[in-house]
VMD Tcl script that builds the backbone (N, CA, C; Angstrom):
set m [mol new atoms 576]
animate dup $m
set s [atomselect $m all]
$s set {name element resname resid chain x y z} {
  {N N MET 1 A 104.190 224.566 17.693}
  {CA C MET 1 A 103.742 225.137 18.749}
  {C C MET 1 A 104.330 225.112 19.989}
  {N N LEU 2 A 104.197 226.078 20.796}
  {CA C LEU 2 A 105.041 226.611 21.522}
  {C C LEU 2 A 105.186 225.373 23.010}
  {N N MET 3 A 106.378 225.574 23.179}
  {CA C MET 3 A 106.606 224.501 24.184}
  {C C MET 3 A 106.696 225.112 25.712}
  {N N ASN 4 A 105.879 225.339 26.499}
  {CA C ASN 4 A 106.253 225.537 27.737}
  {C C ASN 4 A 106.283 224.675 28.938}
  {N N VAL 5 A 107.094 224.241 29.503}
  {CA C VAL 5 A 107.845 222.998 30.721}
  {C C VAL 5 A 107.839 223.915 32.150}
  {N N TYR 6 A 107.411 223.054 32.731}
  {CA C TYR 6 A 106.915 223.820 34.206}
  {C C TYR 6 A 107.447 222.424 35.222}
  {N N ASP 7 A 108.284 222.824 36.112}
  {CA C ASP 7 A 108.431 221.870 37.237}
  {C C ASP 7 A 106.746 222.305 38.156}
  {N N PHE 8 A 106.835 221.585 39.036}
  {CA C PHE 8 A 105.448 221.437 39.978}
  {C C PHE 8 A 105.684 222.073 40.798}
  {N N ASP 9 A 106.155 221.439 42.059}
  {CA C ASP 9 A 106.345 221.648 43.800}
  {C C ASP 9 A 107.268 222.799 43.529}
  {N N GLY 10 A 107.087 223.749 44.289}
  {CA C GLY 10 A 107.946 225.148 44.491}
  {C C GLY 10 A 107.878 225.990 43.401}
  {N N THR 11 A 107.204 225.361 42.012}
  {CA C THR 11 A 106.809 226.754 41.029}
  {C C THR 11 A 105.471 226.560 40.857}
  {N N VAL 12 A 104.870 225.655 40.258}
  {CA C VAL 12 A 103.458 225.798 40.032}
  {C C VAL 12 A 102.760 226.014 41.486}
  {N N TYR 13 A 103.028 224.854 42.319}
  {CA C TYR 13 A 102.562 224.656 43.703}
  {C C TYR 13 A 103.298 225.443 44.535}
  {N N ALA 14 A 102.846 226.091 45.574}
  {CA C ALA 14 A 103.517 226.841 46.970}
  {C C ALA 14 A 103.817 225.497 47.893}
  {N N GLY 15 A 104.469 224.990 47.978}
  {CA C GLY 15 A 104.883 223.734 48.598}
  {C C GLY 15 A 105.615 222.397 48.011}
  {N N ASP 16 A 105.225 221.482 48.727}
  {CA C ASP 16 A 105.587 220.020 47.910}
  {C C ASP 16 A 104.460 219.382 48.238}
  {N N SER 17 A 103.999 218.984 47.216}
  {CA C SER 17 A 102.193 218.508 47.138}
  {C C SER 17 A 102.752 217.185 47.843}
  {N N THR 18 A 103.766 216.428 47.540}
  {CA C THR 18 A 103.920 215.038 48.094}
  {C C THR 18 A 104.287 215.006 49.727}
  {N N VAL 19 A 104.924 215.841 50.358}
  {CA C VAL 19 A 104.987 216.176 51.487}
  {C C VAL 19 A 103.599 216.485 52.386}
  {N N ASP 20 A 102.633 217.477 51.759}
  {CA C ASP 20 A 101.445 218.223 51.965}
  {C C ASP 20 A 100.538 217.017 52.033}
  {N N PHE 21 A 100.538 215.849 51.318}
  {CA C PHE 21 A 99.717 214.891 50.816}
  {C C PHE 21 A 99.671 213.806 51.931}
  {N N TYR 22 A 101.433 213.477 52.654}
  {CA C TYR 22 A 101.268 212.698 53.513}
  {C C TYR 22 A 100.698 213.446 54.622}
  {N N PHE 23 A 101.053 214.529 55.187}
  {CA C PHE 23 A 100.453 214.418 56.442}
  {C C PHE 23 A 98.900 214.885 56.203}
  {N N PHE 24 A 98.503 215.381 55.301}
  {CA C PHE 24 A 96.897 215.161 54.618}
  {C C PHE 24 A 96.429 213.539 55.388}
  {N N CYS 25 A 97.011 212.664 54.500}
  {CA C CYS 25 A 96.387 211.374 54.876}
  {C C CYS 25 A 96.602 211.288 56.168}
  {N N LEU 26 A 97.808 211.543 56.890}
  {CA C LEU 26 A 98.028 211.275 58.522}
  {C C LEU 26 A 96.868 212.003 59.150}
  {N N ARG 27 A 96.703 213.260 58.821}
  {CA C ARG 27 A 95.358 213.600 59.877}
  {C C ARG 27 A 94.338 212.981 59.766}
  {N N LYS 28 A 93.805 212.580 58.490}
  {CA C LYS 28 A 92.618 211.584 58.248}
  {C C LYS 28 A 92.976 210.495 58.907}
  {N N GLN 29 A 93.651 209.471 58.612}
  {CA C GLN 29 A 94.040 208.429 58.798}
  {C C GLN 29 A 95.405 207.885 59.500}
  {N N PRO 30 A 95.498 208.440 60.789}
  {CA C PRO 30 A 96.398 208.026 61.686}
  {C C PRO 30 A 96.889 206.802 61.794}
  {N N GLY 31 A 96.356 206.150 61.742}
  {CA C GLY 31 A 97.208 204.675 61.596}
  {C C GLY 31 A 98.077 204.381 60.561}
  {N N ILE 32 A 98.378 205.164 59.570}
  {CA C ILE 32 A 99.633 205.140 58.911}
  {C C ILE 32 A 100.855 205.166 59.486}
  {N N LEU 33 A 100.671 205.453 60.630}
  {CA C LEU 33 A 102.260 206.411 61.638}
  {C C LEU 33 A 102.647 204.544 61.977}
  {N N ARG 34 A 102.417 203.651 61.691}
  {CA C ARG 34 A 102.486 202.134 61.923}
  {C C ARG 34 A 103.718 201.726 61.201}
  {N N VAL 35 A 104.054 202.236 60.046}
  {CA C VAL 35 A 105.200 202.498 58.824}
  {C C VAL 35 A 106.280 203.294 59.357}
  {N N GLY 36 A 105.923 204.433 60.278}
  {CA C GLY 36 A 106.728 205.575 60.587}
  {C C GLY 36 A 108.256 204.875 61.011}
  {N N GLY 37 A 108.424 204.003 61.442}
  {CA C GLY 37 A 109.954 203.184 61.908}
  {C C GLY 37 A 110.325 202.313 60.306}
  {N N LYS 38 A 109.610 202.521 59.350}
  {CA C LYS 38 A 110.246 201.774 58.131}
  {C C LYS 38 A 110.751 203.262 57.454}
  {N N GLN 39 A 110.085 204.432 57.545}
  {CA C GLN 39 A 110.283 205.678 56.773}
  {C C GLN 39 A 111.550 206.005 57.463}
  {N N ILE 40 A 111.464 205.972 58.975}
  {CA C ILE 40 A 112.851 206.633 59.376}
  {C C ILE 40 A 113.870 205.836 59.148}
  {N N LYS 41 A 113.911 204.324 59.328}
  {CA C LYS 41 A 115.070 203.730 58.672}
  {C C LYS 41 A 115.449 203.786 57.349}
  {N N GLY 42 A 114.434 204.185 56.163}
  {CA C GLY 42 A 114.950 204.573 55.254}
  {C C GLY 42 A 115.932 205.781 54.820}
  {N N PHE 43 A 115.228 206.827 55.658}
  {CA C PHE 43 A 115.970 208.428 55.997}
  {C C PHE 43 A 117.421 208.175 55.888}
  {N N PHE 44 A 117.354 207.264 57.105}
  {CA C PHE 44 A 118.635 207.627 57.919}
  {C C PHE 44 A 119.584 206.193 56.838}
  {N N LEU 45 A 119.379 205.597 55.987}
  {CA C LEU 45 A 120.219 204.638 55.396}
  {C C LEU 45 A 120.465 205.483 54.275}
  {N N TYR 46 A 119.443 206.536 53.842}
  {CA C TYR 46 A 119.571 207.318 52.528}
  {C C TYR 46 A 120.794 208.260 52.708}
  {N N LYS 47 A 120.844 208.987 53.701}
  {CA C LYS 47 A 121.653 209.977 54.608}
  {C C LYS 47 A 122.879 209.020 54.621}
  {N N LEU 48 A 123.238 207.888 55.171}
  {CA C LEU 48 A 124.323 207.428 55.112}
  {C C LEU 48 A 125.191 206.630 53.764}
  {N N LYS 49 A 124.020 206.874 52.851}
  {CA C LYS 49 A 124.344 206.433 51.284}
  {C C LYS 49 A 124.542 205.126 51.319}
  {N N LYS 50 A 123.586 204.283 52.173}
  {CA C LYS 50 A 123.481 203.339 52.339}
  {C C LYS 50 A 122.053 202.507 51.234}
  {N N ILE 51 A 121.270 203.223 50.817}
  {CA C ILE 51 A 120.157 203.493 49.674}
  {C C ILE 51 A 120.024 204.403 48.667}
  {N N ASP 52 A 119.812 204.185 47.601}
  {CA C ASP 52 A 119.460 205.624 46.579}
  {C C ASP 52 A 118.265 206.338 46.858}
  {N N LYS 53 A 118.056 207.324 46.071}
  {CA C LYS 53 A 116.783 208.214 46.383}
  {C C LYS 53 A 115.795 207.506 46.192}
  {N N THR 54 A 115.587 206.522 44.976}
  {CA C THR 54 A 114.741 205.949 44.712}
  {C C THR 54 A 114.255 204.742 45.865}
  {N N GLN 55 A 115.081 204.110 46.004}
  {CA C GLN 55 A 114.704 203.094 47.498}
  {C C GLN 55 A 114.185 204.264 49.047}
  {N N PHE 56 A 114.727 205.378 48.784}
  {CA C PHE 56 A 114.394 206.071 50.115}
  {C C PHE 56 A 113.170 206.427 49.899}
  {N N LYS 57 A 112.356 206.818 48.576}
  {CA C LYS 57 A 111.139 207.362 48.473}
  {C C LYS 57 A 110.152 205.989 48.522}
  {N N GLU 58 A 110.918 204.745 48.094}
  {CA C GLU 58 A 109.846 203.528 48.294}
  {C C GLU 58 A 109.571 203.642 49.798}
  {N N SER 59 A 110.662 203.482 50.771}
  {CA C SER 59 A 110.806 203.353 52.409}
  {C C SER 59 A 109.652 204.487 52.618}
  {N N PHE 60 A 109.632 205.555 52.002}
  {CA C PHE 60 A 108.576 206.903 52.439}
  {C C PHE 60 A 107.353 206.429 52.033}
  {N N PHE 61 A 107.130 205.975 50.890}
  {CA C PHE 61 A 105.909 205.678 50.200}
  {C C PHE 61 A 104.973 204.475 50.811}
  {N N SER 62 A 105.752 203.642 51.673}
  {CA C SER 62 A 105.264 202.531 52.183}
  {C C SER 62 A 104.015 202.654 53.371}
  {N N PHE 63 A 103.784 204.134 53.532}
  {CA C PHE 63 A 102.299 204.129 54.087}
  {C C PHE 63 A 101.285 204.154 52.881}
  {N N LEU 64 A 101.295 204.239 51.837}
  {CA C LEU 64 A 100.209 204.040 50.614}
  {C C LEU 64 A 99.386 202.880 50.486}
  {N N PRO 65 A 100.042 201.699 51.140}
  {CA C PRO 65 A 99.055 200.633 51.004}
  {C C PRO 65 A 98.057 200.724 52.648}
  {N N LEU 66 A 98.593 201.613 53.459}
  {CA C LEU 66 A 97.527 201.761 54.456}
  {C C LEU 66 A 96.612 202.590 54.536}
  {N N ILE 67 A 96.266 203.403 53.252}
  {CA C ILE 67 A 95.448 204.310 53.138}
  {C C ILE 67 A 94.098 203.881 52.728}
  {N N LYS 68 A 93.138 204.099 52.963}
  {CA C LYS 68 A 91.837 203.374 52.628}
  {C C LYS 68 A 91.318 204.546 51.565}
  {N N LYS 69 A 90.450 204.062 50.683}
  {CA C LYS 69 A 89.749 204.645 49.614}
  {C C LYS 69 A 90.814 205.614 49.190}
  {N N LYS 70 A 91.941 205.619 48.672}
  {CA C LYS 70 A 92.843 206.019 48.098}
  {C C LYS 70 A 92.475 207.201 47.120}
  {N N GLU 71 A 91.744 206.995 45.982}
  {CA C GLU 71 A 91.473 207.977 45.064}
  {C C GLU 71 A 90.862 208.959 45.395}
  {N N ASN 72 A 89.638 208.562 46.502}
  {CA C ASN 72 A 88.974 209.681 47.369}
  {C C ASN 72 A 89.814 210.721 48.044}
  {N N MET 73 A 90.910 209.776 48.552}
  {CA C MET 73 A 91.863 210.702 49.380}
  {C C MET 73 A 92.561 211.587 48.429}
  {N N VAL 74 A 92.790 211.353 47.149}
  {CA C VAL 74 A 93.775 212.102 46.433}
  {C C VAL 74 A 92.632 213.536 45.777}
  {N N LYS 75 A 91.578 213.271 45.883}
  {CA C LYS 75 A 90.656 214.156 45.611}
  {C C LYS 75 A 90.278 214.955 46.471}
  {N N ASP 76 A 89.990 214.708 47.966}
  {CA C ASP 76 A 89.940 215.141 48.999}
  {C C ASP 76 A 90.864 216.040 48.949}
  {N N PHE 77 A 92.331 215.657 48.951}
  {CA C PHE 77 A 93.331 216.873 49.219}
  {C C PHE 77 A 93.405 217.820 48.221}
  {N N TRP 78 A 92.857 217.378 46.725}
  {CA C TRP 78 A 93.327 218.452 46.230}
  {C C TRP 78 A 91.917 219.707 46.074}
  {N N ILE 79 A 91.211 218.919 46.808}
  {CA C ILE 79 A 89.684 220.003 47.095}
  {C C ILE 79 A 90.337 221.084 48.090}
  {N N LEU 80 A 91.257 220.742 49.131}
  {CA C LEU 80 A 91.540 221.636 50.059}
  {C C LEU 80 A 92.954 222.378 49.477}
  {N N ASN 81 A 93.613 221.684 48.602}
  {CA C ASN 81 A 94.872 222.306 48.391}
  {C C ASN 81 A 94.905 223.269 46.729}
  {N N GLU 82 A 94.111 222.826 46.321}
  {CA C GLU 82 A 94.299 223.477 44.926}
  {C C GLU 82 A 94.714 224.959 44.870}
  {N N LYS 83 A 93.960 225.652 46.162}
  {CA C LYS 83 A 94.229 227.288 46.512}
  {C C LYS 83 A 95.961 227.028 46.583}
  {N N LYS 84 A 96.364 226.386 46.497}
  {CA C LYS 84 A 97.885 226.611 46.592}
  {C C LYS 84 A 98.568 226.624 45.173}
  {N N ILE 85 A 97.918 226.234 44.294}
  {CA C ILE 85 A 98.293 226.753 42.660}
  {C C ILE 85 A 98.533 228.066 42.292}
  {N N ARG 86 A 99.843 228.280 42.340}
  {CA C ARG 86 A 100.137 230.084 42.398}
  {C C ARG 86 A 99.470 231.123 41.494}
  {N N THR 87 A 98.995 231.668 41.685}
  {CA C THR 87 A 98.071 232.870 40.822}
  {C C THR 87 A 99.159 233.274 39.633}
  {N N TRP 88 A 100.137 233.487 39.751}
  {CA C TRP 88 A 101.038 233.551 38.351}
  {C C TRP 88 A 100.780 232.420 37.299}
  {N N TYR 89 A 100.578 231.507 37.773}
  {CA C TYR 89 A 100.445 230.317 36.900}
  {C C TYR 89 A 99.041 230.081 36.123}
  {N N TRP 90 A 98.110 230.507 36.964}
  {CA C TRP 90 A 96.789 230.792 36.427}
  {C C TRP 90 A 96.683 231.170 35.616}
  {N N GLU 91 A 97.354 232.585 35.458}
  {CA C GLU 91 A 97.318 233.654 35.050}
  {C C GLU 91 A 97.891 233.580 33.339}
  {N N ASN 92 A 98.746 232.660 33.416}
  {CA C ASN 92 A 99.723 232.478 32.053}
  {C C ASN 92 A 99.302 230.888 31.606}
  {N N LYS 93 A 98.827 230.089 32.755}
  {CA C LYS 93 A 99.116 228.898 31.680}
  {C C LYS 93 A 98.123 228.544 30.296}
  {N N LYS 94 A 98.332 227.476 29.553}
  {CA C LYS 94 A 97.933 227.300 28.498}
  {C C LYS 94 A 97.795 225.793 28.254}
  {N N LYS 95 A 96.655 225.442 27.362}
  {CA C LYS 95 A 96.492 224.346 27.524}
  {C C LYS 95 A 97.643 223.269 26.878}
  {N N SER 96 A 98.696 223.741 26.293}
  {CA C SER 96 A 99.919 222.900 25.708}
  {C C SER 96 A 100.917 222.790 26.785}
  {N N ASP 97 A 100.865 223.211 27.890}
  {CA C ASP 97 A 102.037 223.260 29.004}
  {C C ASP 97 A 101.714 221.806 29.402}
  {N N ILE 98 A 103.200 221.842 29.697}
  {CA C ILE 98 A 103.223 220.304 30.399}
  {C C ILE 98 A 104.426 220.685 31.841}
  {N N ILE 99 A 103.714 219.689 32.294}
  {CA C ILE 99 A 104.657 219.804 33.892}
  {C C ILE 99 A 105.301 218.357 34.322}
  {N N ILE 100 A 106.748 218.612 34.258}
  {CA C ILE 100 A 107.549 217.644 34.734}
  {C C ILE 100 A 107.930 217.767 36.116}
  {N N SER 101 A 107.650 216.577 36.916}
  {CA C SER 101 A 107.557 216.476 38.533}
  {C C SER 101 A 108.369 215.485 38.980}
  {N N VAL 102 A 108.934 215.660 40.137}
  {CA C VAL 102 A 109.458 214.278 40.787}
  {C C VAL 102 A 108.106 214.224 41.539}
  {N N SER 103 A 106.921 214.652 41.926}
  {CA C SER 103 A 106.141 213.880 42.721}
  {C C SER 103 A 105.272 212.829 41.762}
  {N N PRO 104 A 104.674 212.002 42.583}
  {CA C PRO 104 A 104.110 211.065 42.162}
  {C C PRO 104 A 102.852 211.210 41.051}
  {N N GLU 105 A 102.932 210.596 40.158}
  {CA C GLU 105 A 101.808 210.465 39.096}
  {C C GLU 105 A 100.511 210.582 39.086}
  {N N PHE 106 A 99.882 209.538 40.252}
  {CA C PHE 106 A 98.708 209.651 40.803}
  {C C PHE 106 A 98.467 210.522 41.699}
  {N N LEU 107 A 99.376 211.731 42.140}
  {CA C LEU 107 A 98.947 212.624 43.180}
  {C C LEU 107 A 99.011 213.854 41.874}
  {N N LEU 108 A 99.235 213.711 40.680}
  {CA C LEU 108 A 99.253 215.280 39.747}
  {C C LEU 108 A 98.480 215.334 38.979}
  {N N PHE 109 A 97.708 213.566 38.600}
  {CA C PHE 109 A 96.829 214.029 37.798}
  {C C PHE 109 A 95.774 214.405 37.825}
  {N N PRO 110 A 95.072 214.339 39.002}
  {CA C PRO 110 A 93.650 214.937 39.114}
  {C C PRO 110 A 93.768 216.516 39.266}
  {N N VAL 111 A 95.254 216.998 39.496}
  {CA C VAL 111 A 95.090 218.593 39.758}
  {C C VAL 111 A 95.622 219.211 38.265}
  {N N THR 112 A 96.242 218.072 37.278}
  {CA C THR 112 A 96.757 218.689 36.208}
  {C C THR 112 A 95.548 218.591 35.093}
  {N N GLU 113 A 94.753 217.536 35.414}
  {CA C GLU 113 A 93.496 217.395 35.195}
  {C C GLU 113 A 92.428 218.655 35.013}
  {N N LYS 114 A 92.279 219.172 36.004}
  {CA C LYS 114 A 91.527 220.433 36.454}
  {C C LYS 114 A 92.158 221.784 35.609}
  {N N LEU 115 A 93.693 221.520 35.827}
  {CA C LEU 115 A 94.551 222.819 34.894}
  {C C LEU 115 A 94.004 222.910 33.423}
  {N N ASP 116 A 93.964 221.728 32.723}
  {CA C ASP 116 A 93.205 221.279 31.550}
  {C C ASP 116 A 94.528 221.770 30.885}
  {N N ILE 117 A 95.519 220.968 31.081}
  {CA C ILE 117 A 96.604 221.230 30.570}
  {C C ILE 117 A 97.059 219.899 29.617}
  {N N GLN 118 A 98.028 220.097 28.997}
  {CA C GLN 118 A 98.577 218.635 28.038}
  {C C GLN 118 A 99.002 217.631 28.610}
  {N N ASP 119 A 99.756 217.710 29.682}
  {CA C ASP 119 A 100.129 216.519 29.891}
  {C C ASP 119 A 100.992 216.538 31.318}
  {N N VAL 120 A 100.980 215.552 32.139}
  {CA C VAL 120 A 102.035 215.659 33.269}
  {C C VAL 120 A 103.304 214.269 33.081}
  {N N ILE 121 A 104.447 214.563 33.499}
  {CA C ILE 121 A 105.109 213.287 33.344}
  {C C ILE 121 A 105.963 213.475 34.728}
  {N N ALA 122 A 106.207 212.654 35.405}
  {CA C ALA 122 A 106.098 212.473 37.027}
  {C C ALA 122 A 106.751 210.955 37.208}
  {N N THR 123 A 107.076 211.105 38.604}
  {CA C THR 123 A 107.661 209.927 39.252}
  {C C THR 123 A 106.285 208.640 38.990}
  {N N LYS 124 A 106.310 207.200 38.382}
  {CA C LYS 124 A 105.310 206.623 38.332}
  {C C LYS 124 A 105.537 205.774 39.873}
  {N N VAL 125 A 104.770 205.927 40.677}
  {CA C VAL 125 A 104.431 205.451 42.032}
  {C C VAL 125 A 103.177 204.558 42.185}
  {N N ASP 126 A 103.266 203.274 42.205}
  {CA C ASP 126 A 101.916 202.765 42.447}
  {C C ASP 126 A 101.308 202.996 43.592}
  {N N ILE 127 A 99.971 203.365 43.592}
  {CA C ILE 127 A 99.528 204.001 44.708}
  {C C ILE 127 A 98.837 202.869 45.671}
  {N N ASN 128 A 98.744 201.643 45.297}
  {CA C ASN 128 A 98.338 200.509 45.864}
  {C C ASN 128 A 99.179 200.344 46.978}
  {N N THR 129 A 100.697 200.098 46.203}
  {CA C THR 129 A 102.105 199.608 47.004}
  {C C THR 129 A 103.265 200.483 47.527}
  {N N GLY 130 A 103.089 201.529 46.391}
  {CA C GLY 130 A 104.053 202.672 47.055}
  {C C GLY 130 A 105.540 202.075 46.253}
  {N N LYS 131 A 105.308 201.040 45.460}
  {CA C LYS 131 A 106.451 200.674 44.468}
  {C C LYS 131 A 106.668 202.087 43.534}
  {N N ILE 132 A 108.167 202.008 43.151}
  {CA C ILE 132 A 108.366 202.625 41.953}
  {C C ILE 132 A 108.687 202.052 41.054}
  {N N ASP 133 A 107.913 202.499 40.024}
  {CA C ASP 133 A 107.997 201.688 38.302}
  {C C ASP 133 A 109.102 203.056 37.588}
  {N N GLY 134 A 110.552 202.009 37.845}
  {CA C GLY 134 A 111.681 203.013 36.529}
  {C C GLY 134 A 112.377 203.850 37.287}
  {N N LYS 135 A 112.609 205.368 36.698}
  {CA C LYS 135 A 113.678 205.832 38.090}
  {C C LYS 135 A 112.733 207.349 38.602}
  {N N ASN 136 A 113.047 207.414 39.928}
  {CA C ASN 136 A 112.958 209.014 40.118}
  {C C ASN 136 A 112.705 210.108 38.905}
  {N N CYS 137 A 111.783 210.692 38.911}
  {CA C CYS 137 A 111.774 211.779 37.831}
  {C C CYS 137 A 112.714 212.807 38.291}
  {N N ARG 138 A 113.505 213.586 38.441}
  {CA C ARG 138 A 114.359 214.113 39.231}
  {C C ARG 138 A 115.765 214.275 38.000}
  {N N GLY 139 A 116.059 215.624 38.344}
  {CA C GLY 139 A 117.154 216.164 37.448}
  {C C GLY 139 A 117.547 215.721 35.929}
  {N N LYS 140 A 118.525 215.175 35.905}
  {CA C LYS 140 A 118.726 214.416 34.365}
  {C C LYS 140 A 117.581 213.450 34.004}
  {N N GLU 141 A 117.084 212.664 34.752}
  {CA C GLU 141 A 115.726 211.602 34.459}
  {C C GLU 141 A 114.564 212.665 33.658}
  {N N LYS 142 A 114.720 214.129 34.226}
  {CA C LYS 142 A 113.669 214.796 33.650}
  {C C LYS 142 A 113.639 214.861 32.154}
  {N N VAL 143 A 114.871 215.363 31.797}
  {CA C VAL 143 A 115.318 215.152 30.168}
  {C C VAL 143 A 115.015 213.833 29.674}
  {N N VAL 144 A 115.686 212.822 30.435}
  {CA C VAL 144 A 115.476 211.466 29.269}
  {C C VAL 144 A 114.044 211.690 29.165}
  {N N ARG 145 A 112.850 211.773 30.345}
  {CA C ARG 145 A 111.477 211.326 30.253}
  {C C ARG 145 A 110.997 212.582 29.254}
  {N N PHE 146 A 111.103 213.413 29.131}
  {CA C PHE 146 A 111.052 214.184 27.998}
  {C C PHE 146 A 111.108 213.952 26.565}
  {N N GLN 147 A 112.299 213.617 26.490}
  {CA C GLN 147 A 112.585 213.606 25.176}
  {C C GLN 147 A 112.400 212.272 24.531}
  {N N GLU 148 A 112.091 211.322 25.663}
  {CA C GLU 148 A 111.709 209.627 25.159}
  {C C GLU 148 A 110.024 210.093 24.821}
  {N N LYS 149 A 109.806 211.006 25.195}
  {CA C LYS 149 A 107.897 211.104 25.007}
  {C C LYS 149 A 107.977 212.014 24.253}
  {N N TYR 150 A 108.536 213.224 23.732}
  {CA C TYR 150 A 108.401 214.124 22.827}
  {C C TYR 150 A 109.469 214.438 21.622}
  {N N LYS 151 A 110.203 213.469 21.412}
  {CA C LYS 151 A 111.546 213.438 20.526}
  {C C LYS 151 A 111.466 214.990 20.036}
  {N N LEU 152 A 111.889 216.066 21.438}
  {CA C LEU 152 A 112.530 216.913 21.248}
  {C C LEU 152 A 113.927 217.175 21.595}
  {N N GLU 153 A 114.834 217.900 21.016}
  {CA C GLU 153 A 115.777 218.281 21.877}
  {C C GLU 153 A 115.768 219.741 22.796}
  {N N GLU 154 A 114.603 220.251 22.732}
  {CA C GLU 154 A 114.663 221.756 22.950}
  {C C GLU 154 A 113.330 221.836 23.516}
  {N N ILE 155 A 113.427 223.055 24.324}
  {CA C ILE 155 A 111.917 223.480 25.451}
  {C C ILE 155 A 111.851 224.918 24.875}
  {N N ASP 156 A 110.842 225.531 24.688}
  {CA C ASP 156 A 110.705 226.987 24.326}
  {C C ASP 156 A 111.100 227.455 25.852}
  {N N ASN 157 A 110.001 227.520 26.480}
  {CA C ASN 157 A 110.108 228.458 27.933}
  {C C ASN 157 A 110.107 226.877 29.139}
  {N N PHE 158 A 111.264 227.032 30.105}
  {CA C PHE 158 A 111.198 226.222 30.956}
  {C C PHE 158 A 111.186 227.146 32.658}
  {N N TYR 159 A 110.269 226.479 33.551}
  {CA C TYR 159 A 110.329 227.332 34.912}
  {C C TYR 159 A 110.333 226.602 36.039}
  {N N SER 160 A 111.278 226.716 36.551}
  {CA C SER 160 A 111.624 226.022 37.960}
  {C C SER 160 A 112.059 226.636 39.097}
  {N N ASP 161 A 111.822 226.385 40.208}
  {CA C ASP 161 A 112.579 226.831 41.346}
  {C C ASP 161 A 113.879 226.148 42.161}
  {N N SER 162 A 113.753 225.186 41.435}
  {CA C SER 162 A 114.978 224.505 41.969}
  {C C SER 162 A 116.259 224.277 40.928}
  {N N ASP 163 A 117.447 224.198 41.842}
  {CA C ASP 163 A 118.841 224.011 41.014}
  {C C ASP 163 A 118.569 222.569 40.367}
  {N N ALA 164 A 118.145 221.651 41.240}
  {CA C ALA 164 A 118.362 220.354 40.543}
  {C C ALA 164 A 117.601 220.088 39.022}
  {N N ASP 165 A 117.006 221.428 38.831}
  {CA C ASP 165 A 116.139 221.256 37.200}
  {C C ASP 165 A 117.035 222.104 36.028}
  {N N LEU 166 A 118.276 222.376 36.551}
  {CA C LEU 166 A 119.514 222.663 35.736}
  {C C LEU 166 A 119.636 221.819 34.290}
  {N N PRO 167 A 119.473 220.469 34.244}
  {CA C PRO 167 A 119.512 219.674 33.082}
  {C C PRO 167 A 118.375 219.875 32.107}
  {N N LEU 168 A 117.150 220.471 32.610}
  {CA C LEU 168 A 116.082 221.033 31.901}
  {C C LEU 168 A 116.049 222.199 31.308}
  {N N ALA 169 A 116.425 223.380 32.245}
  {CA C ALA 169 A 116.758 224.557 32.119}
  {C C ALA 169 A 117.773 224.747 30.709}
  {N N THR 170 A 119.040 223.996 30.860}
  {CA C THR 170 A 120.024 224.078 29.725}
  {C C THR 170 A 119.326 223.414 28.486}
  {N N ILE 171 A 118.371 222.680 28.151}
  {CA C ILE 171 A 117.839 222.413 26.595}
  {C C ILE 171 A 116.470 223.516 26.587}
  {N N ALA 172 A 116.392 224.378 27.492}
  {CA C ALA 172 A 115.261 225.615 27.228}
  {C C ALA 172 A 116.069 226.447 26.478}
  {N N LYS 173 A 115.061 227.271 25.468}
  {CA C LYS 173 A 115.679 228.425 24.815}
  {C C LYS 173 A 115.606 229.523 25.701}
  {N N ARG 174 A 114.717 229.823 26.835}
  {CA C ARG 174 A 114.553 230.367 27.600}
  {C C ARG 174 A 114.180 229.688 28.989}
  {N N ALA 175 A 114.956 229.943 30.066}
  {CA C ALA 175 A 114.684 229.205 31.432}
  {C C ALA 175 A 114.200 230.704 32.592}
  {N N TYR 176 A 113.290 230.232 33.405}
  {CA C TYR 176 A 113.119 231.094 34.541}
  {C C TYR 176 A 113.104 230.445 35.745}
  {N N LYS 177 A 113.686 231.242 36.666}
  {CA C LYS 177 A 113.689 230.956 37.987}
  {C C LYS 177 A 112.581 231.269 38.465}
  {N N VAL 178 A 112.028 230.829 39.425}
  {CA C VAL 178 A 110.833 231.491 40.215}
  {C C VAL 178 A 110.826 231.090 41.568}
  {N N LYS 179 A 110.602 232.276 42.128}
  {CA C LYS 179 A 110.969 232.273 43.747}
  {C C LYS 179 A 109.474 233.293 44.100}
  {N N GLY 180 A 108.756 231.980 45.055}
  {CA C GLY 180 A 107.555 232.630 45.393}
  {C C GLY 180 A 106.782 232.501 44.426}
  {N N MET 181 A 105.965 234.072 44.108}
  {CA C MET 181 A 105.265 235.041 43.253}
  {C C MET 181 A 106.058 235.529 42.124}
  {N N GLN 182 A 107.679 235.469 42.334}
  {CA C GLN 182 A 108.579 236.348 41.100}
  {C C GLN 182 A 108.895 234.870 40.214}
  {N N VAL 183 A 109.244 235.812 38.644}
  {CA C VAL 183 A 109.601 234.694 37.717}
  {C C VAL 183 A 110.580 235.647 37.218}
  {N N GLN 184 A 111.817 235.150 37.105}
  {CA C GLN 184 A 112.829 236.144 36.423}
  {C C GLN 184 A 113.799 234.988 35.639}
  {N N GLY 185 A 114.063 235.814 34.545}
  {CA C GLY 185 A 115.050 234.896 34.125}
  {C C GLY 185 A 116.229 234.113 35.022}
  {N N TRP 186 A 116.696 232.923 34.332}
  {CA C TRP 186 A 117.647 231.886 35.179}
  {C C TRP 186 A 118.834 232.333 34.204}
  {N N LYS 187 A 120.010 232.934 34.974}
  {CA C LYS 187 A 121.298 232.880 34.305}
  {C C LYS 187 A 121.728 231.769 34.249}
  {N N ILE 188 A 122.155 231.237 33.508}
  {CA C ILE 188 A 122.810 229.587 33.549}
  {C C ILE 188 A 124.354 229.292 32.758}
  {N N SER 189 A 125.032 229.353 33.740}
  {CA C SER 189 A 126.566 229.726 33.032}
  {C C SER 189 A 127.129 228.275 32.505}
  {N N ILE 190 A 127.606 228.213 31.589}
  {CA C ILE 190 A 128.482 227.014 30.895}
  {C C ILE 190 A 128.938 226.043 31.960}
  {N N SER 191 A 129.779 226.634 32.700}
  {CA C SER 191 A 130.289 225.455 33.932}
  {C C SER 191 A 129.481 224.944 34.631}
  {N N SER 192 A 127.809 225.278 35.024}
  {CA C SER 192 A 127.149 224.865 35.443}
  {C C SER 192 A 127.092 223.167 35.660}
}
mol reanalyze $m
mol bondsrecalc $m
mol representation Tube
mol addrep $m
């Protein structure tokens, strides 16, 4: 079976779905600004290297407990933002596709179900608490999560817009760099 693996944000989706979801929630329920101070503090602590990326993301996701009707909010977000799935992906997608993303699972499950693809591997964020279960699904962690789940050492085709995905690109037979609507071979040097 052909194994096509895709990053999501900036690759399949035109933008950052997590950031877009936050601003969507903010427009619908401005009361989430009550945790703005905690989010800003988390940002600065992360920039000062006092907390790691996972702790920073948990401070960012501290708005989730304040969201009313969370599942409806996610559903409504995708009704509005499904159009941001890139045309080139719709034209080439296969049911066997796998998306591996740093974005939260709860946010990606509804759209990947609509895309009718095999699987999504993403950061496990509790929609009720904003807490992360395990590690942030980024960089080398994407490889760890993929290999744990599929027991494979290699991917046939991998697509991403980000150099942070170099670890996945290096285990792909063919890697592609996505820039907007352009998909081109990803030249990976051994020193990378």
